[in-house]
PyMOL CGO cylinders between C-alpha atoms (Angstrom):
from pymol import cmd
from pymol.cgo import CYLINDER

trace = [
    CYLINDER, 7.09, 98.86, -13.88, 3.09, 98.04, -13.08, 0.3, 1, 1, 1, 1, 1, 1,
    CYLINDER, 3.09, 98.04, -13.08, 0.94, 100.75, -15.32, 0.3, 1, 1, 1, 1, 1, 1,
    CYLINDER, 0.94, 100.75, -15.32, -1.45, 102.99, -13.14, 0.3, 1, 1, 1, 1, 1, 1,
    CYLINDER, -1.45, 102.99, -13.14, -4.24, 101.90, -15.36, 0.3, 1, 1, 1, 1, 1, 1,
    CYLINDER, -4.24, 101.90, -15.36, -8.33, 102.23, -15.21, 0.3, 1, 1, 1, 1, 1, 1,
    CYLINDER, -8.33, 102.23, -15.21, -9.62, 98.89, -13.18, 0.3, 1, 1, 1, 1, 1, 1,
    CYLINDER, -9.62, 98.89, -13.18, -5.73, 98.21, -12.44, 0.3, 1, 1, 1, 1, 1, 1,
    CYLINDER, -5.73, 98.21, -12.44, -6.16, 95.72, -9.50, 0.3, 1, 1, 1, 1, 1, 1,
    CYLINDER, -6.16, 95.72, -9.50, -2.76, 94.29, -7.46, 0.3, 1, 1, 1, 1, 1, 1,
    CYLINDER, -2.76, 94.29, -7.46, -2.62, 92.59, -4.28, 0.3, 1, 1, 1, 1, 1, 1,
    CYLINDER, -2.62, 92.59, -4.28, 0.71, 93.41, -2.89, 0.3, 1, 1, 1, 1, 1, 1,
    CYLINDER, 0.71, 93.41, -2.89, 1.34, 91.39, 0.04, 0.3, 1, 1, 1, 1, 1, 1,
    CYLINDER, 1.34, 91.39, 0.04, 1.24, 88.55, -2.87, 0.3, 1, 1, 1, 1, 1, 1,
    CYLINDER, 1.24, 88.55, -2.87, 4.00, 90.20, -4.67, 0.3, 1, 1, 1, 1, 1, 1,
    CYLINDER, 4.00, 90.20, -4.67, 6.04, 91.29, -1.97, 0.3, 1, 1, 1, 1, 1, 1,
    CYLINDER, 6.04, 91.29, -1.97, 5.53, 88.04, -0.05, 0.3, 1, 1, 1, 1, 1, 1,
    CYLINDER, 5.53, 88.04, -0.05, 5.34, 84.62, -2.80, 0.3, 1, 1, 1, 1, 1, 1,
    CYLINDER, 5.34, 84.62, -2.80, 6.73, 86.74, -6.26, 0.3, 1, 1, 1, 1, 1, 1,
    CYLINDER, 6.73, 86.74, -6.26, 9.62, 88.77, -4.64, 0.3, 1, 1, 1, 1, 1, 1,
    CYLINDER, 9.62, 88.77, -4.64, 10.10, 85.06, -2.47, 0.3, 1, 1, 1, 1, 1, 1,
    CYLINDER, 10.10, 85.06, -2.47, 10.36, 83.75, -6.21, 0.3, 1, 1, 1, 1, 1, 1,
    CYLINDER, 10.36, 83.75, -6.21, 12.54, 85.86, -8.16, 0.3, 1, 1, 1, 1, 1, 1,
    CYLINDER, 12.54, 85.86, -8.16, 14.62, 85.97, -4.79, 0.3, 1, 1, 1, 1, 1, 1,
    CYLINDER, 14.62, 85.97, -4.79, 15.48, 81.59, -5.43, 0.3, 1, 1, 1, 1, 1, 1,
    CYLINDER, 15.48, 81.59, -5.43, 15.63, 82.52, -9.35, 0.3, 1, 1, 1, 1, 1, 1,
    CYLINDER, 15.63, 82.52, -9.35, 18.08, 84.75, -9.89, 0.3, 1, 1, 1, 1, 1, 1,
    CYLINDER, 18.08, 84.75, -9.89, 20.27, 85.28, -5.91, 0.3, 1, 1, 1, 1, 1, 1,
    CYLINDER, 20.27, 85.28, -5.91, 22.29, 82.43, -7.00, 0.3, 1, 1, 1, 1, 1, 1,
    CYLINDER, 22.29, 82.43, -7.00, 22.33, 84.74, -11.01, 0.3, 1, 1, 1, 1, 1, 1,
    CYLINDER, 22.33, 84.74, -11.01, 24.40, 87.04, -9.91, 0.3, 1, 1, 1, 1, 1, 1,
    CYLINDER, 24.40, 87.04, -9.91, 21.23, 89.19, -8.41, 0.3, 1, 1, 1, 1, 1, 1,
    CYLINDER, 21.23, 89.19, -8.41, 22.84, 92.26, -6.52, 0.3, 1, 1, 1, 1, 1, 1,
    CYLINDER, 22.84, 92.26, -6.52, 19.32, 93.28, -4.92, 0.3, 1, 1, 1, 1, 1, 1,
    CYLINDER, 19.32, 93.28, -4.92, 15.85, 94.17, -5.54, 0.3, 1, 1, 1, 1, 1, 1,
    CYLINDER, 15.85, 94.17, -5.54, 13.16, 96.53, -4.01, 0.3, 1, 1, 1, 1, 1, 1,
    CYLINDER, 13.16, 96.53, -4.01, 10.34, 97.51, -4.95, 0.3, 1, 1, 1, 1, 1, 1,
    CYLINDER, 10.34, 97.51, -4.95, 8.70, 101.16, -4.87, 0.3, 1, 1, 1, 1, 1, 1,
    CYLINDER, 8.70, 101.16, -4.87, 4.65, 102.10, -4.84, 0.3, 1, 1, 1, 1, 1, 1,
    CYLINDER, 4.65, 102.10, -4.84, 3.75, 105.41, -6.66, 0.3, 1, 1, 1, 1, 1, 1,
    CYLINDER, 3.75, 105.41, -6.66, 2.28, 107.78, -4.50, 0.3, 1, 1, 1, 1, 1, 1,
    CYLINDER, 2.28, 107.78, -4.50, 1.59, 111.15, -6.73, 0.3, 1, 1, 1, 1, 1, 1,
    CYLINDER, 1.59, 111.15, -6.73, 2.56, 113.03, -8.93, 0.3, 1, 1, 1, 1, 1, 1,
    CYLINDER, 2.56, 113.03, -8.93, 3.70, 117.18, -8.42, 0.3, 1, 1, 1, 1, 1, 1,
    CYLINDER, 3.70, 117.18, -8.42, -0.14, 117.95, -9.70, 0.3, 1, 1, 1, 1, 1, 1,
    CYLINDER, -0.14, 117.95, -9.70, -2.25, 116.66, -6.74, 0.3, 1, 1, 1, 1, 1, 1,
    CYLINDER, -2.25, 116.66, -6.74, -5.42, 116.38, -9.15, 0.3, 1, 1, 1, 1, 1, 1,
    CYLINDER, -5.42, 116.38, -9.15, -2.57, 113.84, -11.44, 0.3, 1, 1, 1, 1, 1, 1,
    CYLINDER, -2.57, 113.84, -11.44, -2.02, 109.96, -10.12, 0.3, 1, 1, 1, 1, 1, 1,
    CYLINDER, -2.02, 109.96, -10.12, 1.01, 108.44, -10.41, 0.3, 1, 1, 1, 1, 1, 1,
    CYLINDER, 1.01, 108.44, -10.41, 1.70, 107.25, -13.46, 0.3, 1, 1, 1, 1, 1, 1,
    CYLINDER, 1.70, 107.25, -13.46, 3.07, 103.59, -11.99, 0.3, 1, 1, 1, 1, 1, 1,
    CYLINDER, 3.07, 103.59, -11.99, 1.18, 102.01, -9.00, 0.3, 1, 1, 1, 1, 1, 1,
    CYLINDER, 1.18, 102.01, -9.00, 4.52, 100.38, -8.40, 0.3, 1, 1, 1, 1, 1, 1,
    CYLINDER, 4.52, 100.38, -8.40, 8.35, 99.28, -10.04, 0.3, 1, 1, 1, 1, 1, 1,
    CYLINDER, 8.35, 99.28, -10.04, 10.85, 96.57, -8.82, 0.3, 1, 1, 1, 1, 1, 1,
    CYLINDER, 10.85, 96.57, -8.82, 14.09, 97.86, -9.02, 0.3, 1, 1, 1, 1, 1, 1,
    CYLINDER, 14.09, 97.86, -9.02, 16.54, 95.03, -9.74, 0.3, 1, 1, 1, 1, 1, 1,
    CYLINDER, 16.54, 95.03, -9.74, 20.46, 95.13, -9.57, 0.3, 1, 1, 1, 1, 1, 1,
    CYLINDER, 20.46, 95.13, -9.57, 22.42, 92.62, -11.57, 0.3, 1, 1, 1, 1, 1, 1,
    CYLINDER, 22.42, 92.62, -11.57, 26.46, 92.38, -11.72, 0.3, 1, 1, 1, 1, 1, 1,
    CYLINDER, 26.46, 92.38, -11.72, 26.66, 93.22, -15.35, 0.3, 1, 1, 1, 1, 1, 1,
    CYLINDER, 26.66, 93.22, -15.35, 24.21, 93.42, -18.14, 0.3, 1, 1, 1, 1, 1, 1,
    CYLINDER, 24.21, 93.42, -18.14, 24.92, 90.04, -19.41, 0.3, 1, 1, 1, 1, 1, 1,
    CYLINDER, 24.92, 90.04, -19.41, 24.29, 87.81, -15.86, 0.3, 1, 1, 1, 1, 1, 1,
    CYLINDER, 24.29, 87.81, -15.86, 20.76, 90.00, -16.39, 0.3, 1, 1, 1, 1, 1, 1,
    CYLINDER, 20.76, 90.00, -16.39, 20.33, 88.29, -19.62, 0.3, 1, 1, 1, 1, 1, 1,
    CYLINDER, 20.33, 88.29, -19.62, 21.63, 84.94, -18.33, 0.3, 1, 1, 1, 1, 1, 1,
    CYLINDER, 21.63, 84.94, -18.33, 18.57, 85.03, -15.67, 0.3, 1, 1, 1, 1, 1, 1,
    CYLINDER, 18.57, 85.03, -15.67, 15.95, 86.30, -17.92, 0.3, 1, 1, 1, 1, 1, 1,
    CYLINDER, 15.95, 86.30, -17.92, 17.03, 83.13, -20.92, 0.3, 1, 1, 1, 1, 1, 1,
    CYLINDER, 17.03, 83.13, -20.92, 16.38, 80.95, -17.83, 0.3, 1, 1, 1, 1, 1, 1,
    CYLINDER, 16.38, 80.95, -17.83, 13.88, 82.06, -15.75, 0.3, 1, 1, 1, 1, 1, 1,
    CYLINDER, 13.88, 82.06, -15.75, 11.66, 85.05, -17.56, 0.3, 1, 1, 1, 1, 1, 1,
    CYLINDER, 11.66, 85.05, -17.56, 8.75, 82.84, -18.45, 0.3, 1, 1, 1, 1, 1, 1,
    CYLINDER, 8.75, 82.84, -18.45, 8.79, 81.73, -15.01, 0.3, 1, 1, 1, 1, 1, 1,
    CYLINDER, 8.79, 81.73, -15.01, 8.41, 84.52, -13.41, 0.3, 1, 1, 1, 1, 1, 1,
    CYLINDER, 8.41, 84.52, -13.41, 6.13, 85.91, -16.07, 0.3, 1, 1, 1, 1, 1, 1,
    CYLINDER, 6.13, 85.91, -16.07, 3.42, 83.01, -14.93, 0.3, 1, 1, 1, 1, 1, 1,
    CYLINDER, 3.42, 83.01, -14.93, 3.56, 84.70, -11.88, 0.3, 1, 1, 1, 1, 1, 1,
    CYLINDER, 3.56, 84.70, -11.88, 1.86, 87.93, -12.46, 0.3, 1, 1, 1, 1, 1, 1,
    CYLINDER, 1.86, 87.93, -12.46, -1.25, 87.07, -13.19, 0.3, 1, 1, 1, 1, 1, 1,
    CYLINDER, -1.25, 87.07, -13.19, -1.66, 85.79, -9.40, 0.3, 1, 1, 1, 1, 1, 1,
    CYLINDER, -1.66, 85.79, -9.40, -0.76, 89.45, -7.96, 0.3, 1, 1, 1, 1, 1, 1,
    CYLINDER, -0.76, 89.45, -7.96, -1.81, 91.92, -10.73, 0.3, 1, 1, 1, 1, 1, 1,
    CYLINDER, -1.81, 91.92, -10.73, -4.18, 92.13, -14.09, 0.3, 1, 1, 1, 1, 1, 1,
    CYLINDER, -4.18, 92.13, -14.09, -1.29, 95.02, -15.40, 0.3, 1, 1, 1, 1, 1, 1,
    CYLINDER, -1.29, 95.02, -15.40, 0.87, 93.79, -18.47, 0.3, 1, 1, 1, 1, 1, 1,
    CYLINDER, 0.87, 93.79, -18.47, 4.55, 95.49, -16.30, 0.3, 1, 1, 1, 1, 1, 1,
    CYLINDER, 4.55, 95.49, -16.30, 6.70, 97.33, -18.79, 0.3, 1, 1, 1, 1, 1, 1,
    CYLINDER, 6.70, 97.33, -18.79, 10.61, 96.44, -18.67, 0.3, 1, 1, 1, 1, 1, 1,
    CYLINDER, 10.61, 96.44, -18.67, 13.60, 98.88, -18.61, 0.3, 1, 1, 1, 1, 1, 1,
    CYLINDER, 13.60, 98.88, -18.61, 17.53, 98.25, -18.31, 0.3, 1, 1, 1, 1, 1, 1,
    CYLINDER, 17.53, 98.25, -18.31, 18.69, 100.66, -17.74, 0.3, 1, 1, 1, 1, 1, 1,
    CYLINDER, 18.69, 100.66, -17.74, 22.33, 101.68, -15.70, 0.3, 1, 1, 1, 1, 1, 1,
    CYLINDER, 22.33, 101.68, -15.70, 23.04, 103.72, -12.56, 0.3, 1, 1, 1, 1, 1, 1,
    CYLINDER, 23.04, 103.72, -12.56, 25.32, 107.04, -13.33, 0.3, 1, 1, 1, 1, 1, 1,
]
cmd.load_cgo(trace, "trace")
């Protein structure tokens, strides 16, 4: 999740192209089921901006598969972040209910 902070810069073309390609090439063979991005547009209050510019929703077959993929490739993927944003992403691991 990329917080919507003052002075935030985000290159959506790079993110959806090069960065998503990198993630896919590293995680598709590590039990990644799907990946998609959602762009924050607004909140119910028209005077309050969306709290996040972008959120990536990445689904793995299991928590163990995610942990294995992160152990092997997180550094490489995180090293690409400055190529498209000056925002430090927040990461949350969740479960579908």
